[in-house]
C-alpha positions as CSV (number, residue, x, y, z in Angstrom):
1,M,5.6,7.2,-23.7
2,T,2.8,8.8,-21.6
3,P,-0.4,6.9,-20.9
4,T,-3.8,8.1,-22.1
5,Y,-6.1,9.5,-19.5
6,R,-8.7,7.4,-18.3
7,S,-11.8,8.5,-16.9
8,D,-12.9,5.4,-15.7
9,I,-9.6,5.0,-13.5
10,D,-10.7,8.5,-12.2
11,G,-14.2,7.4,-11.6
12,L,-13.1,4.3,-9.4
13,R,-10.6,6.6,-7.5
14,A,-13.7,8.9,-6.5
15,I,-15.6,5.8,-5.5
16,A,-12.8,4.3,-3.6
17,V,-12.1,7.8,-1.7
18,L,-15.9,8.1,-0.8
19,V,-15.9,4.8,0.5
20,V,-13.2,5.2,2.9
21,V,-14.5,8.8,3.7
22,I,-18.0,7.3,4.6
23,F,-16.2,4.7,6.5
24,H,-14.3,7.4,8.9
25,T,-17.6,8.9,9.7
26,G,-18.3,6.0,11.7
27,I,-21.7,5.2,10.6
28,Q,-22.1,1.5,11.3
29,A,-23.9,0.8,8.1
30,F,-20.7,1.8,6.2
31,S,-18.3,-0.3,7.8
32,G,-16.3,-1.2,4.5
33,G,-13.6,1.4,4.3
34,Y,-11.0,-1.2,3.8
35,V,-13.0,-1.7,0.2
36,G,-11.9,1.7,-0.7
37,V,-8.1,0.6,-0.1
38,D,-8.4,-2.3,-2.0
39,I,-9.8,-0.3,-4.9
40,F,-6.7,1.9,-4.5
41,F,-4.3,-1.2,-4.8
42,V,-6.2,-2.8,-7.8
43,I,-6.2,0.6,-9.7
44,S,-2.3,1.2,-8.9
45,G,-1.4,-2.4,-9.5
46,Y,-3.1,-2.3,-13.0
47,L,-1.6,1.3,-14.0
48,I,1.8,0.4,-12.6
49,T,1.9,-3.1,-14.5
50,S,0.7,-1.5,-17.6
51,I,3.4,1.2,-17.6
52,I,6.2,-1.4,-16.7
53,V,5.1,-4.1,-19.6
54,R,4.7,-1.0,-21.9
55,E,8.1,0.3,-21.2
56,I,9.6,-3.2,-21.0
57,E,8.2,-4.1,-24.6
58,A,9.3,-0.9,-26.1
59,G,13.0,-1.2,-24.6
60,E,12.8,1.6,-22.4
61,F,12.1,0.8,-18.7
62,S,14.9,1.8,-16.4
63,I,14.4,0.7,-12.9
64,A,16.6,3.7,-11.7
65,K,13.8,6.1,-13.6
66,F,10.9,3.9,-11.9
67,Y,11.9,4.4,-8.7
68,E,12.8,8.2,-9.1
69,R,9.4,8.5,-10.5
70,R,7.7,7.1,-7.3
71,C,10.0,8.8,-4.9
72,R,9.2,12.1,-6.7
73,R,5.3,11.4,-6.4
74,I,5.5,9.8,-2.9
75,L,8.1,11.3,-0.8
76,P,7.1,14.9,-0.8
77,A,3.9,14.4,1.0
78,L,4.9,11.7,2.9
79,V,7.9,13.8,4.5
80,V,5.4,16.6,5.3
81,V,2.9,14.3,6.8
82,V,5.5,12.9,9.1
83,I,7.4,15.7,10.0
84,F,3.8,17.5,10.9
85,S,3.0,14.5,12.9
86,L,5.9,14.3,15.0
87,V,5.8,18.4,15.4
88,I,2.6,18.1,16.9
89,G,3.3,15.0,18.7
90,L,5.9,16.6,20.6
91,V,3.3,19.3,21.8
92,V,0.2,17.0,22.7
93,L,1.6,13.2,23.2
94,H,2.5,11.8,26.4
95,P,6.0,10.8,26.3
96,K,5.0,7.2,26.1
97,Y,2.9,7.9,23.2
98,L,5.5,9.9,21.4
99,I,7.8,7.1,21.6
100,E,5.3,5.1,20.0
101,L,5.1,7.9,17.3
102,G,8.5,8.0,16.9
103,K,8.8,4.1,16.1
104,S,5.8,4.5,13.7
105,A,7.9,7.2,12.1
106,I,10.8,5.0,11.5
107,A,8.7,2.1,10.3
108,T,6.9,4.6,7.8
109,A,10.4,5.9,6.4
110,L,11.3,2.2,6.2
111,F,8.1,1.4,4.1
112,S,7.6,-1.2,6.7
113,S,4.5,0.4,8.8
114,N,2.3,-2.5,7.8
115,F,4.5,-4.9,9.8
116,Y,4.9,-2.5,12.5
117,F,1.4,-1.6,13.1
118,Y,0.2,-5.3,12.6
119,H,2.6,-6.4,15.3
120,E,1.3,-4.0,17.6
121,S,-1.6,-5.0,19.7
122,G,-4.9,-3.4,19.2
123,Y,-4.4,-2.8,15.8
124,F,-8.2,-2.6,14.9
125,E,-9.2,-1.4,18.4
126,A,-10.8,2.0,18.8
127,A,-7.1,3.1,20.5
128,S,-5.9,2.7,16.6
129,Q,-7.5,6.1,15.8
130,L,-5.3,7.8,18.1
131,K,-2.0,6.5,16.0
132,P,-1.4,9.6,13.5
133,L,0.8,7.5,11.1
134,L,-1.6,4.2,11.3
135,H,-2.9,5.1,7.7
136,T,0.6,4.6,6.2
137,W,0.1,0.8,6.0
138,S,-1.6,1.0,3.0
139,L,1.3,2.9,1.8
140,A,3.8,0.5,2.9
141,V,2.0,-2.3,1.2
142,E,2.1,-0.1,-1.9
143,E,5.9,0.7,-2.0
144,Q,6.8,-2.7,-1.3
145,Y,4.8,-3.7,-4.2
146,Y,6.8,-0.9,-6.2
147,I,9.9,-2.2,-4.9
148,F,9.7,-5.7,-5.9
149,F,7.1,-6.3,-8.5
150,P,9.0,-4.4,-11.2
151,L,12.1,-6.7,-10.5
152,L,9.7,-9.6,-11.0
153,L,8.4,-8.3,-14.6
154,M,12.0,-7.6,-15.4
155,F,12.8,-11.3,-14.6
156,I,9.7,-12.7,-16.5
157,A,10.9,-10.7,-19.6
158,K,14.0,-11.9,-19.7
159,S,13.9,-15.3,-18.4
160,Y,10.3,-16.6,-19.8
161,S,9.8,-15.0,-23.3
162,R,7.7,-12.3,-21.9
163,K,4.9,-14.5,-20.9
164,Y,3.6,-12.2,-18.0
165,A,0.0,-13.4,-18.2
166,V,0.8,-17.2,-17.2
167,W,3.4,-16.2,-14.4
168,L,1.1,-13.7,-13.0
169,I,-1.8,-16.1,-12.9
170,I,0.3,-18.6,-11.0
171,L,1.6,-16.3,-8.7
172,T,-1.8,-15.0,-8.4
173,L,-3.0,-18.4,-7.3
174,I,0.0,-19.3,-5.1
175,S,-0.8,-15.7,-3.5
176,L,-4.5,-16.5,-2.8
177,V,-3.8,-20.1,-1.3
178,I,-1.3,-18.2,1.0
179,S,-3.9,-15.7,1.9
180,I,-6.5,-18.2,2.7
181,L,-4.0,-20.4,4.7
182,G,-2.6,-17.3,6.4
183,T,-5.9,-15.9,7.2
184,S,-7.4,-19.4,8.6
185,L,-4.1,-19.6,10.6
186,I,-4.5,-16.0,12.3
187,L,-8.3,-16.7,13.0
188,R,-7.6,-19.9,14.8
189,Q,-4.9,-18.0,16.8
190,H,-7.6,-15.4,18.0
191,F,-10.8,-16.9,18.3
192,I,-10.1,-20.6,19.2
């Protein structure tokens, strides 16, 4: 079952790319680059959820095929980026930074670079611009979503008579509360 083409989705993708590119120019007036990443997360979440629910409803969903499609879409480019970064790193980086690059490459391969870079000091400092794989944090978040969310939707379909909206609203509210509490805790730790 092939989803129909959505020009509005492509328009949102274009806006997201533009916001991220402008952010990386370093112009102070355009400091909202993470909004572009958020737009990508929303688009991806919407599309993937729609596909999974449609396939579950039609009795055609296969978790193995879903993961296989995600791997075919993401892994080829990711492998090229990681290998290229490591090769260039061997040539231009001091051994200390090469070790850091190696650690970030392992975290990237395990789709956990968001946790790795979060626990490194200086995540949002200027030095972060010198970390070749820093951008993979957003890919890690997306991959974690791909790993767990289909399982959640399958559980809802099987256990709760396909009442996706009810459970997704409940989980969204729980997530929002955790996010607010977590942000408050982090701000207190860093600024008090």
